C-alpha positions as CSV (number, residue, x, y, z in Angstrom):
1,M,-95.4,160.5,80.2
2,D,-95.1,156.7,80.0
3,R,-98.7,155.6,79.8
4,T,-98.2,151.9,80.7
5,E,-101.7,150.7,80.9
6,P,-103.4,148.2,83.2
7,P,-105.0,145.1,81.7
8,A,-107.5,145.6,78.9
9,S,-110.2,144.2,81.2
10,L,-110.2,147.5,83.2
11,T,-109.8,150.0,80.3
12,S,-111.6,148.2,77.5
13,P,-114.2,150.1,75.5
14,V,-116.9,147.8,76.9
15,I,-116.0,148.7,80.5
16,R,-115.7,152.4,79.7
17,G,-119.0,152.4,77.8
18,T,-120.8,150.6,80.6
19,I,-119.5,153.1,83.2
20,V,-120.6,156.0,81.1
21,A,-124.0,154.5,80.6
22,F,-124.4,154.0,84.4
23,I,-123.3,157.6,85.0
24,V,-125.8,159.1,82.4
25,L,-128.6,156.9,83.9
26,F,-127.8,158.1,87.4
27,F,-127.7,161.7,86.2
28,A,-131.1,161.3,84.6
29,I,-133.1,159.5,87.3
30,T,-131.7,160.5,90.7
31,N,-134.2,163.4,91.3
32,I,-137.2,161.4,90.0
33,P,-140.0,162.3,90.7
34,W,-139.3,165.8,89.7
35,T,-140.4,168.5,92.1
36,L,-139.5,172.1,92.9
37,D,-140.1,171.9,96.6
38,D,-136.6,172.0,98.0
39,Y,-133.2,173.7,97.5
40,D,-134.8,176.9,96.3
41,Q,-135.6,175.2,92.9
42,A,-138.8,177.1,92.6
43,K,-137.0,180.5,92.8
44,Q,-134.7,179.5,90.0
45,A,-137.4,178.0,87.9
46,Y,-139.6,181.2,88.3
47,T,-136.9,183.4,86.7
48,S,-137.4,181.8,83.2
49,F,-141.1,181.5,83.7
50,E,-141.3,185.2,84.4
51,M,-139.0,185.9,81.4
52,V,-141.3,184.1,79.0
53,G,-144.6,185.2,80.6
54,Q,-143.9,188.8,81.5
55,G,-140.8,189.7,79.4
56,H,-138.6,190.5,82.4
57,W,-135.3,189.5,80.8
58,L,-132.7,191.2,83.0
59,Y,-134.2,191.3,86.5
60,Q,-136.7,188.8,87.9
61,H,-138.6,188.0,91.1
62,T,-139.3,185.0,93.3
63,P,-142.7,183.3,93.4
64,N,-143.6,185.3,96.5
65,E,-142.6,188.6,94.8
66,G,-139.2,189.0,96.3
67,V,-136.2,190.1,94.2
68,A,-134.4,187.2,92.4
69,T,-130.8,187.2,93.6
70,K,-129.0,185.4,90.8
71,P,-127.9,186.9,87.4
72,P,-130.1,185.7,84.6
73,L,-127.9,183.6,82.3
74,V,-129.3,180.2,83.3
75,G,-132.8,181.6,83.1
76,W,-132.1,182.8,79.6
77,I,-131.1,179.2,78.6
78,S,-134.2,177.7,80.2
79,A,-136.4,180.3,78.4
80,A,-134.8,179.5,75.1
81,L,-135.2,175.7,75.7
82,F,-138.9,176.3,76.5
83,E,-139.4,178.2,73.3
84,G,-138.0,175.3,71.4
85,T,-139.7,172.4,73.4
86,R,-142.8,173.9,75.1
87,W,-141.8,171.7,78.0
88,W,-141.2,173.5,81.2
89,D,-139.9,170.6,83.3
90,G,-137.3,169.9,80.7
91,A,-136.4,173.6,80.1
92,W,-135.8,174.0,83.9
93,R,-133.6,170.9,84.3
94,L,-131.8,170.5,80.9
95,P,-129.3,173.3,81.6
96,S,-127.9,171.3,84.6
97,F,-128.2,168.0,82.8
98,F,-126.4,169.2,79.7
99,A,-123.7,170.9,81.8
100,A,-123.1,167.6,83.7
101,L,-122.8,165.7,80.4
102,I,-120.4,168.2,78.9
103,L,-118.2,168.0,82.1
104,L,-118.3,164.2,81.9
105,L,-117.2,164.3,78.2
106,L,-114.4,166.9,78.8
107,I,-113.0,165.3,81.9
108,G,-112.9,161.9,80.2
109,R,-111.4,163.1,77.0
110,E,-108.8,165.5,78.4
111,A,-107.7,163.0,81.2
112,S,-107.4,160.2,78.6
113,A,-105.3,162.5,76.3
114,A,-103.0,163.6,79.1
115,Y,-102.9,160.5,81.4
116,G,-103.8,157.5,79.3
117,S,-107.0,155.4,79.2
118,A,-106.7,154.3,82.8
119,G,-106.3,157.8,84.1
120,G,-109.2,158.9,81.8
121,L,-111.5,156.1,83.0
122,I,-110.8,156.9,86.7
123,A,-111.2,160.6,86.2
124,L,-114.6,160.4,84.4
125,S,-115.7,157.7,86.9
126,A,-114.8,160.0,89.8
127,F,-116.8,162.8,88.3
128,G,-120.0,160.8,87.7
129,L,-119.9,158.1,90.5
130,N,-120.2,160.1,93.7
131,L,-123.1,161.5,95.8
132,L,-122.8,165.1,94.5
133,A,-122.9,165.0,90.7
134,P,-126.0,162.7,90.2
135,R,-128.0,164.8,92.7
136,L,-127.1,168.1,91.0
137,A,-127.4,166.9,87.5
138,T,-131.2,167.6,87.2
139,L,-131.8,170.0,90.1
140,V,-133.2,173.4,89.0
141,R,-130.2,175.3,90.3
142,T,-127.1,177.1,89.1
143,D,-124.5,174.8,90.7
144,M,-123.8,172.5,87.8
145,P,-123.7,175.3,85.1
146,L,-121.3,177.2,87.4
147,A,-119.2,174.1,87.8
148,L,-119.0,173.9,84.0
149,A,-118.0,177.5,83.6
150,S,-115.5,177.3,86.4
151,F,-114.0,174.2,85.0
152,L,-113.7,175.7,81.5
153,V,-111.7,178.6,82.9
154,G,-109.4,176.3,84.9
155,W,-109.1,173.8,82.0
156,Q,-108.0,176.6,79.7
157,I,-105.2,177.5,82.1
158,W,-104.3,173.8,82.5
159,R,-103.9,173.3,78.8
160,H,-101.7,176.4,78.5
161,I,-99.5,175.0,81.2
162,R,-99.4,171.5,79.9
163,L,-98.6,172.5,76.4
164,A,-96.4,175.5,77.5
165,Q,-98.2,177.8,75.1
166,P,-98.2,181.6,75.4
167,W,-101.5,183.4,75.8
168,T,-102.7,185.0,72.6
169,T,-105.4,187.7,72.1
170,R,-107.8,184.9,71.1
171,D,-107.1,183.0,74.3
172,R,-107.7,186.0,76.4
173,T,-110.9,186.8,74.6
174,I,-112.1,183.2,75.3
175,A,-111.1,183.6,78.9
176,F,-113.2,186.9,79.1
177,V,-116.2,185.1,77.6
178,L,-116.0,182.2,80.0
179,L,-115.5,184.5,83.0
180,S,-118.4,186.7,81.9
181,C,-120.6,183.6,81.6
182,A,-119.6,182.5,85.1
183,M,-120.3,186.1,86.4
184,M,-123.8,186.0,84.8
185,I,-124.5,182.6,86.4
186,K,-123.7,183.3,90.0
187,G,-121.7,186.5,90.2
188,P,-118.0,187.0,91.4
189,I,-117.9,183.7,93.3
190,I,-116.0,182.4,90.2
191,Y,-113.0,184.4,91.7
192,A,-113.1,182.1,94.8
193,F,-112.8,179.0,92.6
194,I,-109.9,180.2,90.4
195,L,-107.9,183.1,91.7
196,P,-106.6,181.6,95.0
197,G,-105.1,178.6,93.1
198,L,-103.8,180.9,90.4
199,I,-102.0,183.1,92.9
200,A,-100.6,180.0,94.7
201,Y,-99.4,178.5,91.4
202,Q,-97.7,181.8,90.2
203,I,-95.8,181.9,93.5
204,A,-94.9,178.2,93.5
205,R,-93.7,178.2,89.9
206,R,-90.8,180.5,90.7
207,W,-89.1,177.6,92.5
208,T,-90.0,175.0,89.9
209,G,-89.5,176.8,86.6
210,A,-93.1,176.0,85.5
211,P,-94.8,178.1,82.8
212,S,-96.8,181.1,83.8
213,A,-100.6,180.6,84.1
214,W,-101.5,184.3,84.0
215,S,-103.6,185.4,81.1
216,G,-103.3,189.1,81.9
217,L,-105.6,191.4,83.8
218,W,-108.1,192.6,81.3
219,P,-110.2,189.3,81.0
220,W,-110.8,189.4,84.8
221,L,-111.6,193.1,85.1
222,L,-113.7,193.3,82.0
223,S,-115.8,190.3,83.0
224,L,-116.3,191.9,86.4
225,A,-117.4,195.1,84.6
226,V,-120.1,193.0,82.8
227,F,-121.5,191.8,86.2
228,L,-121.2,195.3,87.8
229,A,-123.2,196.8,84.9
230,W,-126.0,194.3,85.5
231,A,-125.8,195.0,89.3
232,I,-125.8,198.8,89.0
233,G,-128.8,198.6,86.6
234,G,-130.6,196.6,89.3
235,I,-129.7,199.0,92.1
236,R,-130.9,202.0,90.1
237,G,-134.0,200.5,88.6
238,Q,-135.3,197.6,90.8
239,P,-136.8,198.3,94.3
240,G,-135.3,196.1,96.9
241,F,-132.4,195.0,94.7
242,Y,-129.7,196.6,96.8
243,D,-130.9,195.0,100.0
244,S,-131.7,191.6,98.6
245,V,-128.9,191.1,96.2
246,V,-126.0,193.3,97.2
247,I,-126.4,193.2,101.0
248,R,-127.9,189.8,101.7
249,E,-126.9,187.6,98.7
250,F,-123.3,188.8,98.2
251,A,-122.0,190.8,101.1
252,G,-124.0,188.6,103.5
253,R,-122.0,185.5,102.6
254,F,-119.0,187.0,104.4
255,T,-120.8,187.8,107.6
256,E,-122.1,185.6,110.4
257,T,-125.3,187.5,111.0
258,I,-127.4,187.2,107.8
259,H,-126.8,183.6,106.6
260,K,-126.4,180.7,108.9
261,P,-122.6,180.3,109.4
262,Q,-120.7,177.0,109.4
263,P,-117.3,176.2,110.9
264,P,-114.2,176.3,108.6
265,Y,-113.9,172.5,108.5
266,F,-117.5,172.1,107.2
267,Y,-116.7,171.1,103.6
268,L,-113.9,168.7,104.3
269,P,-115.9,165.8,106.0
270,H,-118.7,166.3,103.4
271,L,-116.2,165.9,100.5
272,L,-114.6,162.9,102.2
273,H,-118.0,161.2,102.4
274,K,-119.8,162.4,99.3
275,F,-116.7,162.1,97.0
276,A,-115.8,158.6,98.3
277,P,-114.0,156.4,97.4
278,W,-112.2,158.9,95.2
279,S,-111.5,161.3,98.1
280,L,-109.7,158.4,100.0
281,L,-107.7,157.5,96.9
282,L,-106.6,161.1,96.4
283,I,-105.4,161.3,100.0
284,G,-103.7,157.9,99.9
285,F,-101.9,158.6,96.6
286,G,-101.0,162.1,97.8
287,L,-99.3,160.7,100.9
288,F,-97.5,158.1,98.8
289,F,-96.0,160.8,96.5
290,W,-95.3,163.1,99.5
291,R,-93.1,160.4,101.0
292,R,-91.3,160.1,97.7
293,R,-90.0,163.6,97.7
294,G,-87.5,162.9,95.0
295,R,-90.2,163.0,92.3
296,I,-90.7,166.4,90.6
297,M,-94.4,167.4,90.3
298,R,-95.3,168.3,86.7
299,P,-96.4,171.9,86.1
300,E,-99.9,170.9,85.1
301,T,-100.3,168.7,88.2
302,L,-99.1,171.6,90.3
303,W,-101.8,173.7,88.8
304,L,-104.5,171.1,89.6
305,V,-103.3,170.9,93.2
306,C,-103.3,174.7,93.6
307,W,-106.6,175.0,91.8
308,S,-108.5,172.5,93.9
309,I,-107.0,173.2,97.3
310,G,-107.0,176.9,96.8
311,A,-110.7,176.9,96.0
312,L,-111.4,174.5,99.0
313,V,-109.5,176.8,101.4
314,I,-111.1,180.0,100.4
315,M,-114.6,178.5,100.3
316,S,-114.0,177.1,103.8
317,V,-113.1,180.6,105.1
318,I,-116.4,182.1,103.8
319,P,-118.8,181.8,106.8
320,S,-121.9,181.0,104.7
321,K,-121.7,177.4,103.5
322,R,-123.9,174.7,101.9
323,V,-122.7,171.4,100.6
324,D,-123.6,171.9,96.9
325,R,-121.6,175.2,96.8
326,I,-118.3,173.3,96.9
327,F,-119.1,171.2,93.9
328,P,-116.9,173.2,91.4
329,V,-113.9,171.8,93.3
330,V,-114.8,168.3,92.2
331,P,-113.9,168.5,88.4
332,P,-110.2,169.6,89.1
333,L,-110.0,166.9,91.7
334,C,-111.0,164.3,89.1
335,L,-108.2,165.5,86.8
336,L,-105.8,165.4,89.7
337,L,-106.8,161.8,90.4
338,G,-106.2,160.9,86.8
339,A,-102.7,162.4,87.0
340,Q,-102.0,160.4,90.2
341,V,-103.0,157.2,88.5
342,A,-100.8,157.9,85.5
343,A,-97.8,158.8,87.8
344,L,-98.2,155.5,89.7
345,G,-98.2,153.7,86.3
346,E,-94.7,155.0,85.7
347,I,-93.4,153.2,88.8
348,E,-92.7,149.6,87.8
349,R,-93.2,147.9,91.1
350,W,-96.3,149.9,92.0
351,R,-98.0,149.5,88.7
352,A,-99.4,146.0,89.4
353,R,-100.2,146.8,93.0
354,T,-102.5,149.6,92.2
355,R,-104.6,147.7,89.7
356,P,-106.7,145.8,92.3
357,W,-107.3,149.1,94.2
358,L,-108.5,150.9,91.2
359,A,-110.8,148.0,90.2
360,A,-112.2,147.8,93.7
361,A,-112.7,151.5,93.9
362,L,-114.6,151.5,90.6
363,L,-116.8,148.6,91.6
364,F,-117.5,150.2,95.0
365,A,-118.3,153.5,93.4
366,V,-120.9,151.9,91.1
367,F,-122.7,150.2,93.9
368,F,-122.3,153.2,96.4
369,T,-123.7,155.7,93.9
370,G,-126.3,153.2,92.6
371,G,-127.5,152.5,96.1
372,Y,-127.7,156.2,96.8
373,V,-129.8,156.8,93.7
374,A,-132.1,153.9,94.5
375,W,-132.5,155.2,98.0
376,K,-133.3,158.7,96.9
377,I,-136.0,157.5,94.4
378,S,-137.6,155.1,96.9
379,Q,-137.5,157.7,99.7
380,A,-139.2,160.3,97.4
381,R,-141.9,157.9,96.3
382,A,-142.5,156.7,99.9
383,A,-142.9,160.3,101.0
384,R,-145.2,161.1,98.1
385,S,-142.9,164.1,97.3
386,D,-144.7,164.7,94.0
387,A,-148.2,164.9,95.6
388,L,-148.5,168.6,94.7
389,V,-147.2,168.0,91.2
390,Q,-149.9,165.4,90.5
391,F,-152.6,167.5,92.1
392,S,-151.6,170.5,90.0
393,K,-151.6,168.4,86.8
394,R,-155.1,167.4,87.5
395,V,-156.1,171.0,88.2
396,R,-154.6,172.2,85.0
397,A,-156.4,169.4,83.0
398,E,-159.7,170.4,84.5
399,A,-159.1,174.1,83.9
400,E,-158.3,173.5,80.3
401,K,-161.2,171.2,79.8
402,Y,-163.8,173.6,81.2
403,H,-162.0,176.9,80.4
404,W,-161.8,178.0,84.0
405,R,-160.5,181.3,85.2
406,Y,-158.7,180.2,88.3
407,E,-156.0,181.4,90.8
408,V,-154.0,180.0,93.7
409,V,-153.8,181.4,97.2
410,G,-150.1,181.4,98.2
411,G,-148.6,179.1,100.8
412,R,-145.1,178.3,101.8
413,E,-144.8,175.9,98.8
414,E,-143.4,178.3,96.2
415,G,-143.5,175.5,93.6
416,M,-147.3,175.5,93.5
417,L,-147.2,178.7,91.4
418,L,-145.1,176.9,88.8
419,Y,-147.0,173.6,89.0
420,L,-150.2,175.4,88.2
421,R,-148.5,177.7,85.6
422,R,-149.8,180.9,87.2
423,P,-147.9,184.2,87.1
424,H,-148.7,185.3,90.7
425,F,-150.1,184.0,94.0
426,V,-153.2,185.9,95.2
427,K,-153.9,187.0,98.7
428,P,-157.0,185.5,100.4
429,E,-158.9,188.7,100.6
430,D,-158.2,189.4,96.9
431,A,-159.3,185.9,96.0
432,L,-162.6,186.4,97.9
433,R,-163.3,189.7,96.2
434,A,-162.6,188.2,92.7
435,W,-164.9,185.3,93.5
436,Q,-167.7,187.5,94.7
437,A,-167.3,189.7,91.6
438,G,-167.7,186.6,89.4
439,Q,-164.1,186.9,88.0
440,L,-163.1,183.4,89.1
441,D,-164.5,180.0,88.3
442,A,-162.1,178.0,90.5
443,L,-159.6,178.5,93.3
444,V,-156.7,176.5,94.7
445,A,-156.1,177.1,98.4
446,R,-153.8,175.6,101.1
447,N,-155.6,173.7,103.9
448,Q,-153.3,174.9,106.6
449,P,-153.9,177.1,108.4
450,F,-157.6,176.2,108.3
451,R,-159.9,178.6,106.5
452,D,-163.6,177.8,105.8
453,W,-163.4,178.4,102.1
454,R,-166.6,176.6,101.3
455,G,-168.4,179.0,103.6
456,L,-166.5,182.0,102.3
457,L,-167.0,181.3,98.6
458,P,-170.6,181.5,97.5
459,D,-171.7,178.5,95.3
460,A,-168.4,176.8,95.7
461,Q,-168.0,173.0,95.7
462,L,-164.9,171.1,96.8
463,L,-163.7,168.9,93.9
464,F,-160.6,167.2,95.2
465,I,-157.7,167.5,97.7
466,S,-154.0,166.8,97.1
467,E,-152.6,163.7,98.6
468,K,-150.8,163.9,101.9
469,S,-147.0,164.2,101.9
470,D,-144.5,163.9,104.8
471,E,-143.3,167.4,104.3
472,L,-145.8,169.4,102.2
473,G,-149.1,171.0,103.0
474,Q,-152.3,169.9,101.4
475,Y,-154.2,171.9,98.9
476,S,-157.8,171.9,97.8
477,L,-159.6,172.8,94.5
478,F,-162.8,174.7,94.8
479,A,-165.0,175.3,91.7
480,R,-168.1,177.4,91.2
481,S,-171.3,175.3,90.9
482,G,-172.4,175.0,87.3
483,T,-168.9,175.6,85.8
484,Q,-168.5,171.9,85.1
485,V,-170.5,170.4,82.2
486,R,-170.0,166.6,82.4
């Protein structure tokens, strides 16, 4: 490929370094202040908390004692990070953050090697400067690790096609390991992100003479067997696993009765908006090349088209949808955009015309993403979204200072259990019995619905109440009189 580059002002190391610095900064700060109060973050965080505290390494629960529905790989990573750092907030968020940084590095490096410095810059900018990646980069969820595992599988196929290399036993073993990791992150959903595009590519290549992308059957079947072994163990040994995991979490995604269904076009407008301006460039460049039908699509570009569109189509067909679930489609779209930029650079009269568009898109993306990050942080601070986090830090400090035995009465805020570093919520009646038996020195309780805790707890004094938040309930700390020695 003729990599005729745009002016050095666009692809200079200074510009590239500045863009990367902005992206890493956005990844790090978008979710500040850190909380566990939305997007089921508390459920994911509790898996590793339970592993370390109770030794449940294969099957875990939710804070309210339901069955955890995700395989445990990300929880294992968080548990290992905690053992090394003794920092739960970091252990919960670093898996997503590191996955985002690895994706950024891989996309930038591979796109630069294949499509030149301009294609590499646009590809890495497309991955980092949008409304999806910064938001997911420090969420306590499995979406970013799954995107990394999915990308590594598709990237391995892309490299084999681009270099026209046959699959060796070593390559198939690597594919098996990557697929098994994806299975143990979020189950067989990895098939939806890779197999539809792989089938489409294998069919299309017959008319183009492109190299085969098929690795053979055993990496796919053996990795599925790893997941099935975990699932069968859960069905046989964990009460409620079959209903919660098999029926609701996996089979329920394909019905319109368990999870809230969305129409087939749900993901497309979200991608157009949250992946702007890159989504518009992809469509515009695609229409340009479609009108120039005389150009032959390169085999690796054909794979990127099949990979991304195949995943988008199959995910759109599944009734259960949420915006973050489509994120693994973004990395191949970034490589595809880099391929388009390189292909335009090969056309003499269009080379200069596209430079201002690329520069404008890059500048817009920096301000668009930066504005979103600033808005997210200011909105969270205005809403006092970390009110329970700060309250719980104060409770933990008091409990450590005075050696309290304390518990928390459960509410709808599952994150409270983790903020207070307690293994279980207690029921109100159990808390009252423990208090009356002298087994508790302090109690944290939700203020809504109202309960006269001061009247129910003999010798209790109210020490402090959490700040008000726009979305969260308030909690109070009650301590037994005489337990504080000031």
